[in-house]
LOSE-571714 format. One record per residue (C-alpha): x, y, z; residue in three letters; chain; residue number from 1. Coordinates in pm, whole numbers. Each point is the difference from the previous one (the first is absolute). Example, Ala and Ser with C-alpha at 12.3 -4.5 7.8 and 13.67 -1.06 7.14 Angstrom:
<nodes>
NODE; X; Y; Z; seti; guke; rolo
NODE; 1230; -450; 780; Ala; A; 1
NODE; 137; 344; -66; Ser; A; 2
</nodes>
This chain:
<nodes>
NODE; X; Y; Z; seti; guke; rolo
NODE; 9464; 12031; 12945; Met; A; 1
NODE; -153; 146; -318; Ser; A; 2
NODE; -92; -240; -280; Lys; A; 3
NODE; 227; 30; -305; Met; A; 4
NODE; -121; -31; -358; Thr; A; 5
NODE; 187; -35; -330; Met; A; 6
NODE; -103; 137; -339; Leu; A; 7
NODE; 85; -228; -291; Leu; A; 8
NODE; 145; 254; -243; Ser; A; 9
NODE; 172; -72; -331; Arg; A; 10
NODE; 335; 19; 180; Arg; A; 11
NODE; -84; -337; 159; Leu; A; 12
NODE; 18; -284; -249; Arg; A; 13
NODE; -307; -227; -4; Pro; A; 14
NODE; 24; -372; 68; Ser; A; 15
NODE; -153; -247; -247; Pro; A; 16
NODE; -181; -145; 303; Phe; A; 17
NODE; -114; 330; 153; Glu; A; 18
NODE; -367; -39; -96; Gln; A; 19
NODE; -26; -340; 167; Arg; A; 20
NODE; 186; 120; 310; Val; A; 21
NODE; -252; 281; 52; Leu; A; 22
NODE; -296; -227; -74; Glu; A; 23
NODE; 117; -243; 268; His; A; 24
NODE; 10; 273; 261; Gly; A; 25
NODE; 359; 109; 57; Ala; A; 26
NODE; -9; 294; 240; Thr; A; 27
NODE; 362; 85; 78; Glu; A; 28
NODE; 296; 39; -235; Phe; A; 29
NODE; 358; 114; -4; Thr; A; 30
NODE; 212; 154; -277; Leu; A; 31
NODE; 253; -235; -157; Tyr; A; 32
NODE; 201; 66; -317; Asn; A; 33
NODE; -238; 286; -91; Lys; A; 34
NODE; -298; -235; 20; Met; A; 35
NODE; -248; -88; 272; Ile; A; 36
NODE; 48; -326; 188; Leu; A; 37
NODE; -319; -125; 171; Pro; A; 38
NODE; 58; -103; 361; Leu; A; 39
NODE; -328; -37; 185; Ile; A; 40
NODE; -328; -165; -99; Tyr; A; 41
NODE; -113; -90; 354; Ser; A; 42
NODE; 288; 23; 250; Ser; A; 43
NODE; 361; -117; 24; Tyr; A; 44
NODE; -101; -260; 259; Ala; A; 45
NODE; -294; -141; -199; Glu; A; 46
NODE; 198; -8; -324; Gln; A; 47
NODE; 293; -164; 183; Tyr; A; 48
NODE; -221; -279; 136; Ala; A; 49
NODE; -151; -65; -342; His; A; 50
NODE; 337; 7; -178; Leu; A; 51
NODE; 147; -259; 236; Cys; A; 52
NODE; -288; -243; -61; Glu; A; 53
NODE; -137; 55; -351; His; A; 54
NODE; 110; 190; -314; Val; A; 55
NODE; -5; 363; -110; Gln; A; 56
NODE; 34; 198; -321; Ile; A; 57
NODE; 219; 311; 23; Trp; A; 58
NODE; 42; 300; -228; Asp; A; 59
NODE; 377; 53; 12; Val; A; 60
NODE; 29; 174; -336; Ala; A; 61
NODE; 199; 270; 180; Cys; A; 62
NODE; 285; -253; 17; Gln; A; 63
NODE; 136; 144; -324; Arg; A; 64
NODE; 253; -162; -232; Gln; A; 65
NODE; 318; 160; -130; Val; A; 66
NODE; 105; -178; -317; Glu; A; 67
NODE; 367; -18; -100; Ile; A; 68
NODE; 59; -143; -345; Val; A; 69
NODE; 294; 0; -239; Gly; A; 70
NODE; 351; -140; -50; Pro; A; 71
NODE; 126; 153; 329; Asp; A; 72
NODE; -308; -88; 209; Ala; A; 73
NODE; 174; -260; 216; Leu; A; 74
NODE; 301; 227; 59; Arg; A; 75
NODE; -229; 278; 116; Leu; A; 76
NODE; -203; -219; 235; Val; A; 77
NODE; 318; -149; 148; Glu; A; 78
NODE; 139; 352; 50; Leu; A; 79
NODE; -289; 118; 217; Ile; A; 80
NODE; -24; -297; 240; Thr; A; 81
NODE; 239; -205; 212; Pro; A; 82
NODE; -208; -312; -84; Arg; A; 83
NODE; 129; -236; -268; Glu; A; 84
NODE; -241; 31; -293; Ile; A; 85
NODE; 195; -177; -275; Gly; A; 86
NODE; -103; -338; 144; Thr; A; 87
NODE; -369; 94; -14; Cys; A; 88
NODE; -177; -216; -258; Ala; A; 89
NODE; -260; 121; -247; Ile; A; 90
NODE; -330; -43; 184; Gly; A; 91
NODE; 157; 56; 342; Gln; A; 92
NODE; -15; 294; 238; Gly; A; 93
NODE; 241; 102; 276; Lys; A; 94
NODE; -54; 231; 295; Tyr; A; 95
NODE; 285; 250; -37; Ala; A; 96
NODE; 76; 323; 188; Pro; A; 97
NODE; 101; 285; -230; Leu; A; 98
NODE; 280; 207; 153; Cys; A; 99
NODE; 171; 326; -90; Asp; A; 100
NODE; 373; 68; 14; Glu; A; 101
NODE; -17; 52; 378; Asn; A; 102
NODE; -182; -326; 63; Gly; A; 103
NODE; -332; 176; 62; Gly; A; 104
NODE; -309; -202; -93; Ile; A; 105
NODE; -174; 161; -297; Val; A; 106
NODE; -271; -268; -19; Asn; A; 107
NODE; -54; -371; 66; Asp; A; 108
NODE; -169; -145; -310; Pro; A; 109
NODE; -52; -345; -135; Ile; A; 110
NODE; 218; -18; -313; Val; A; 111
NODE; -174; -213; -263; Leu; A; 112
NODE; 201; -131; -293; Arg; A; 113
NODE; -231; 14; -301; Ile; A; 114
NODE; 269; -84; -259; Ala; A; 115
NODE; 378; -10; -25; Glu; A; 116
NODE; 12; 376; -53; Asp; A; 117
NODE; -330; 104; 158; Arg; A; 118
NODE; -87; 53; 368; Phe; A; 119
NODE; -284; 142; 208; Trp; A; 120
NODE; 63; 166; 334; Leu; A; 121
NODE; -323; -46; 196; Ser; A; 122
NODE; 47; 296; 229; Ile; A; 123
NODE; -113; 137; 334; Ala; A; 124
NODE; -98; 365; 35; Asp; A; 125
NODE; 275; 225; -145; Ser; A; 126
NODE; 121; 158; -324; Asp; A; 127
NODE; 226; -288; -99; Val; A; 128
NODE; -57; 49; -371; Lys; A; 129
NODE; 157; 346; 4; Leu; A; 130
NODE; 302; -122; 199; Trp; A; 131
NODE; 58; -297; -231; Val; A; 132
NODE; -36; 218; -309; Lys; A; 133
NODE; 261; 238; 142; Gly; A; 134
NODE; 244; -283; 74; Val; A; 135
NODE; -52; -146; -348; Ala; A; 136
NODE; 55; 336; -171; Tyr; A; 137
NODE; 302; 87; 212; Gly; A; 138
NODE; 169; -329; -81; Arg; A; 139
NODE; -95; 5; -366; Gly; A; 140
NODE; -174; -337; 17; Phe; A; 141
NODE; -184; -128; -307; Asp; A; 142
NODE; -337; -52; 167; Val; A; 143
NODE; -352; 134; 11; Arg; A; 144
NODE; -146; 74; 345; Val; A; 145
NODE; -374; 66; 21; Phe; A; 146
NODE; -324; -92; 176; Glu; A; 147
NODE; -201; -259; -194; Pro; A; 148
NODE; -378; -43; 16; Asp; A; 149
NODE; 17; -263; 275; Val; A; 150
NODE; -231; -8; 304; Ser; A; 151
NODE; 14; -280; 259; Pro; A; 152
NODE; -311; -157; 151; Leu; A; 153
NODE; 68; -218; 305; Ala; A; 154
NODE; -177; -317; 115; Ile; A; 155
NODE; 109; -64; 359; Gln; A; 156
NODE; -89; -240; 279; Gly; A; 157
NODE; 13; -373; 80; Pro; A; 158
NODE; -268; -79; -262; Lys; A; 159
NODE; 180; 194; -276; Ala; A; 160
NODE; 150; -317; -153; Asp; A; 161
NODE; -343; -159; -33; Asp; A; 162
NODE; -155; 308; -157; Leu; A; 163
NODE; 281; 59; -250; Val; A; 164
NODE; 7; -370; -93; Ala; A; 165
NODE; -374; 18; -74; Asp; A; 166
NODE; 36; 308; -220; Val; A; 167
NODE; 335; -61; -172; Val; A; 168
NODE; 81; -369; 38; Gly; A; 169
NODE; 145; -258; 234; Lys; A; 170
NODE; 352; 69; -129; His; A; 171
NODE; 1; 324; 200; Thr; A; 172
NODE; 44; -202; 320; Arg; A; 173
NODE; 353; -81; -120; Asp; A; 174
NODE; 114; 360; -49; Ile; A; 175
NODE; 292; 61; 237; Lys; A; 176
NODE; 23; 300; 230; Phe; A; 177
NODE; 104; 316; -191; Phe; A; 178
NODE; -27; -181; -335; Trp; A; 179
NODE; -259; 89; -263; Phe; A; 180
NODE; -165; -141; -310; Thr; A; 181
NODE; -162; 152; -307; Asp; A; 182
NODE; -374; -64; -2; Glu; A; 183
NODE; -313; 122; -174; Thr; A; 184
NODE; -269; 88; 256; Ile; A; 185
NODE; -327; 179; -74; Ala; A; 186
NODE; 104; 3; -365; Gly; A; 187
NODE; 318; 201; 54; Thr; A; 188
NODE; 370; -91; 40; Pro; A; 189
NODE; 130; 31; 358; Val; A; 190
NODE; 296; -111; 204; Lys; A; 191
NODE; -99; -211; 300; Leu; A; 192
NODE; 249; 7; 290; Ala; A; 193
NODE; -1; -182; 330; Arg; A; 194
NODE; 61; 304; 216; Ser; A; 195
NODE; -182; 269; 193; Gly; A; 196
NODE; 26; 223; 304; Trp; A; 197
NODE; -129; -246; 256; Ser; A; 198
NODE; 124; -308; 179; Gly; A; 199
NODE; -318; -194; -79; Gln; A; 200
NODE; 104; -106; -349; Gly; A; 201
NODE; -142; 96; -335; Gly; A; 202
NODE; 61; 148; -342; Phe; A; 203
NODE; 45; 330; -179; Glu; A; 204
NODE; -149; 30; -347; Ile; A; 205
NODE; 183; 254; -214; Tyr; A; 206
NODE; -270; 142; -228; Leu; A; 207
NODE; 157; 142; -317; Gln; A; 208
NODE; -307; 175; -143; Asp; A; 209
NODE; -162; 249; 239; Ser; A; 210
NODE; -327; -10; -196; Ser; A; 211
NODE; -54; -360; 123; Lys; A; 212
NODE; -2; 79; 374; Gly; A; 213
NODE; -371; -58; 62; Asn; A; 214
NODE; 3; -322; -204; Asp; A; 215
NODE; 291; -143; 199; Leu; A; 216
NODE; -154; 99; 335; Trp; A; 217
NODE; -344; -138; -91; Asp; A; 218
NODE; 133; -337; -111; Leu; A; 219
NODE; 169; -62; 336; Phe; A; 220
NODE; -292; 152; 192; Trp; A; 221
NODE; -250; -246; -145; Glu; A; 222
NODE; 231; -300; 37; Ala; A; 223
NODE; 93; 104; 353; Gly; A; 224
NODE; -350; 0; 150; Lys; A; 225
NODE; 34; -367; 97; Lys; A; 226
NODE; 315; 89; 197; Tyr; A; 227
NODE; -153; 302; 179; Asn; A; 228
NODE; 209; 242; -205; Leu; A; 229
NODE; -6; 361; 123; Gln; A; 230
NODE; 152; 324; -121; Ala; A; 231
NODE; 297; 80; 220; Gly; A; 232
NODE; 332; 178; 14; Ala; A; 233
NODE; 352; -36; 139; Pro; A; 234
NODE; -65; -34; 371; Asn; A; 235
NODE; 203; 189; 260; Leu; A; 236
NODE; -52; -259; 273; Ile; A; 237
NODE; 88; -295; -220; Glu; A; 238
NODE; 309; 158; -156; Arg; A; 239
NODE; 154; 93; 335; Ile; A; 240
NODE; -82; -342; 139; Glu; A; 241
NODE; 157; -161; -309; Thr; A; 242
NODE; 303; 229; 8; Gly; A; 243
NODE; -61; 179; -332; Leu; A; 244
NODE; 177; 337; -3; Lys; A; 245
NODE; -141; 304; -173; Ser; A; 246
NODE; 226; 231; -199; Tyr; A; 247
NODE; -52; 361; 105; Gly; A; 248
NODE; -109; -104; 348; Ala; A; 249
NODE; 240; -263; 133; Asp; A; 250
NODE; 293; 94; -221; Met; A; 251
NODE; 87; 292; -229; Thr; A; 252
NODE; 295; 128; -199; Ile; A; 253
NODE; 154; 89; 337; Asp; A; 254
NODE; 5; -372; 86; Ser; A; 255
NODE; 250; -259; -122; Asp; A; 256
NODE; -74; -369; -70; Pro; A; 257
NODE; 179; -115; 317; Phe; A; 258
NODE; -214; 229; 214; Glu; A; 259
NODE; -312; -133; -172; Ala; A; 260
NODE; 100; -364; 51; Gly; A; 261
NODE; 45; -74; -370; Phe; A; 262
NODE; 318; -206; 31; Glu; A; 263
NODE; -168; -296; -173; Ala; A; 264
NODE; -74; 216; -304; Tyr; A; 265
NODE; 355; 120; -70; Met; A; 266
NODE; 286; -168; -184; Asp; A; 267
NODE; 281; 236; 94; Leu; A; 268
NODE; 263; -204; -183; Gly; A; 269
NODE; -183; -21; -331; Lys; A; 270
NODE; 217; 53; -307; Glu; A; 271
NODE; -224; 256; -169; Ala; A; 272
NODE; 62; 367; 70; Glu; A; 273
NODE; -236; 162; 249; Tyr; A; 274
NODE; 12; 358; 121; Met; A; 275
NODE; -29; -63; 376; Cys; A; 276
NODE; 279; -260; 24; Arg; A; 277
NODE; 249; 222; 184; Glu; A; 278
NODE; -261; 152; 233; Ala; A; 279
NODE; -147; -336; 101; Leu; A; 280
NODE; 345; -151; 49; Ala; A; 281
NODE; 74; 268; 260; Lys; A; 282
NODE; -330; -58; 179; Ile; A; 283
NODE; 52; -376; -6; Ala; A; 284
NODE; 336; 50; 171; Lys; A; 285
NODE; -111; 250; 265; Ser; A; 286
NODE; -361; -110; 43; Gly; A; 287
NODE; -305; 227; -38; Pro; A; 288
NODE; -63; 275; 253; Glu; A; 289
NODE; -372; -86; 18; Lys; A; 290
NODE; -218; -308; -37; Arg; A; 291
NODE; -361; -56; -96; Leu; A; 292
NODE; -146; -220; 274; Val; A; 293
NODE; -327; -167; 97; Asn; A; 294
NODE; -171; 119; 319; Leu; A; 295
NODE; -264; -144; 229; Phe; A; 296
NODE; -147; 302; 180; Ile; A; 297
NODE; -168; -80; 332; Asp; A; 298
NODE; -346; 109; 102; Gly; A; 299
NODE; -337; 62; -157; Glu; A; 300
NODE; -58; 87; -364; Lys; A; 301
NODE; 163; 325; -111; Leu; A; 302
NODE; -171; 244; -234; Ala; A; 303
NODE; 55; -40; -376; Asp; A; 304
NODE; 195; 320; -56; Leu; A; 305
NODE; 312; 99; -185; Arg; A; 306
NODE; 269; -205; 167; Ser; A; 307
NODE; 274; 259; 55; Asp; A; 308
NODE; 26; -112; 360; Trp; A; 309
NODE; 326; 31; 189; Ser; A; 310
NODE; 178; -314; 117; Val; A; 311
NODE; 182; 49; 331; Leu; A; 312
NODE; 263; -196; 183; Ser; A; 313
NODE; -75; -125; 352; Asp; A; 314
NODE; 178; 312; 125; Ser; A; 315
NODE; -228; 226; -207; Gly; A; 316
NODE; 239; 96; -282; Asp; A; 317
NODE; -139; 32; -354; His; A; 318
NODE; 140; -291; -203; Ile; A; 319
NODE; -235; -29; -296; Gly; A; 320
NODE; -346; 33; -149; Val; A; 321
NODE; -297; -226; -72; Val; A; 322
NODE; -60; -20; -377; Thr; A; 323
NODE; -317; -216; -22; Ser; A; 324
NODE; -232; -144; 264; Gln; A; 325
NODE; -326; -188; 35; Ala; A; 326
NODE; -193; -195; 261; Tyr; A; 327
NODE; 8; -372; -87; Ala; A; 328
NODE; -307; -189; 125; Pro; A; 329
NODE; 179; -334; -40; Arg; A; 330
NODE; 253; 94; 268; Tyr; A; 331
NODE; -211; 255; 185; Glu; A; 332
NODE; 298; 233; -26; Ala; A; 333
NODE; 119; 316; -170; Asn; A; 334
NODE; 256; -99; -264; Leu; A; 335
NODE; 236; 249; -159; Ala; A; 336
NODE; 304; 60; -212; Phe; A; 337
NODE; 249; 250; 141; Ala; A; 338
NODE; 340; 135; -100; Ile; A; 339
NODE; 228; 4; 305; Val; A; 340
NODE; 367; 54; 70; Ala; A; 341
NODE; 190; -320; -79; Ala; A; 342
NODE; 131; -25; 357; Ala; A; 343
NODE; -358; -49; 122; His; A; 344
NODE; -126; -224; -282; Ala; A; 345
NODE; 65; -348; 139; Ser; A; 346
NODE; -293; -241; 20; Val; A; 347
NODE; -126; -13; 358; Gly; A; 348
NODE; 98; 355; 91; Asn; A; 349
NODE; -265; 205; 179; Thr; A; 350
NODE; -70; 361; -98; Val; A; 351
NODE; -280; 252; 47; Lys; A; 352
NODE; -230; 158; -258; Val; A; 353
NODE; -139; 351; 44; Asp; A; 354
NODE; -331; -22; -192; Ala; A; 355
NODE; -132; 357; -1; Glu; A; 356
NODE; 80; 37; 370; Gly; A; 357
NODE; -100; -355; 94; Ile; A; 358
NODE; 323; -176; 101; Val; A; 359
NODE; -8; -378; -33; Arg; A; 360
NODE; 257; -274; 57; Asp; A; 361
NODE; 102; -190; -313; Ala; A; 362
NODE; 217; -298; -89; Thr; A; 363
NODE; 206; -55; -314; Ile; A; 364
NODE; -112; -332; -147; Arg; A; 365
NODE; 110; -239; -269; Asp; A; 366
NODE; -164; 56; -340; Ala; A; 367
NODE; -176; -336; 28; Arg; A; 368
NODE; -284; 133; 211; Trp; A; 369
NODE; -175; -330; 57; Arg; A; 370
NODE; 302; -168; 156; Glu; A; 371
NODE; 112; 313; 180; Ala; A; 372
NODE; -341; 61; 157; Ala; A; 373
NODE; -4; -336; 175; Asn; A; 374
</nodes>
C-alpha cells in the first residue's frame, strides 16, 4: 500500500497546540472539522498501554464549539435534540444526540450550559453550525449562532486527577462528570470539564484564546513529568473497548438514536418542542430496523484497514456491516462495532464477518466487555 501524505494548506485551520504536537513526534493524522487530529505518536497498542496506566495530553482542538446565545437559545437547543436541556444547570454538560425531522442523527455533542441564555455544542465531525444557523433563521429565533475561539486540550488517564490537582488545585477532584468550572490556567481564562473521549477518566480544558496554546501545553507538560505524561490521542482500541461510539463511523444521519443505543440520552416526553418528536415516537412503537452491536471476532489479529466489512448470518446472508474494529491486547481478541439487522442483534447471537475475504466467526456481546469476556 502506498504511503499517503497531507499538505497543511490554509484551507485546514491550525490548532493552537499544533507546534507542540509536531515537536513531540506525531506521525499520523486524520481530518476532523476541517482541522487535523493527531492519532499516532508510536502505535495504537503502545499508546493504549500507556493511557491505561499513566496520563496523556491530547490536542483535541478539532472538537469545535458551536455557540448559541440569545433570548431564544434554550428554545433552539431544545428543538434540535430529544434530550431535556431545560434542567441542565449553568456549569453542567449533557451528552445529547441532535436529530433532524426524520430522527436522523446530525451529531452527538456535549451540550454545555454557559449561562441561562448561552450554550456551547461541543461537536463531533460535521457541519453542525450551518444546520443550526438554518434552523434558527427558518424559525425566526432571536439568537446568534457562531463558532467561538475555543479549543479543547485533553488530559486523560488514571493519573489525570493527580496532575490537574497539582496544576489547578485540589478542588478539581470534586468536579462531577460532565460538569465544568471557570479557572485561570497559564495566565488565561479556561473552562475545565471532567470529560474526554476515553474511559480512563480525565479532563478537557476549553482554551478561549488560541494564542495561549503553547503556554497551556507547556505548563501541563512540565508538571506531568513526575506522572510519566506523554503526548497521545483518542485511542481506537480503548474507545471500542470502552464502548465510545464515533459519529461518522458508527452512526450517521442515516441512523436514529434507537439504532445507536442512545435510549438513555432521550427524554421523549419532554414538554419543550423538538423537531423529531413524531419520527422518534413511530420508531419507539415499531422498533428500529437495525442495531449497533458489539462484536468479538474470533481468530488472530486482523489488519487495521477501513472497516466496511460485511456481517453475515450463519446461513451466509448479508445482515450488516462492521463500522469500527481493533485488536484488543487485554482480551487477545478483535473487538468491533457493527450495524446489523435488528432480528440478528441479540446478545449471544453468532454471526460471521467477511474481512476482505477472510471469513471469521463472531459473537454479539454485551457492551460491558470485561464482564462479557469472562
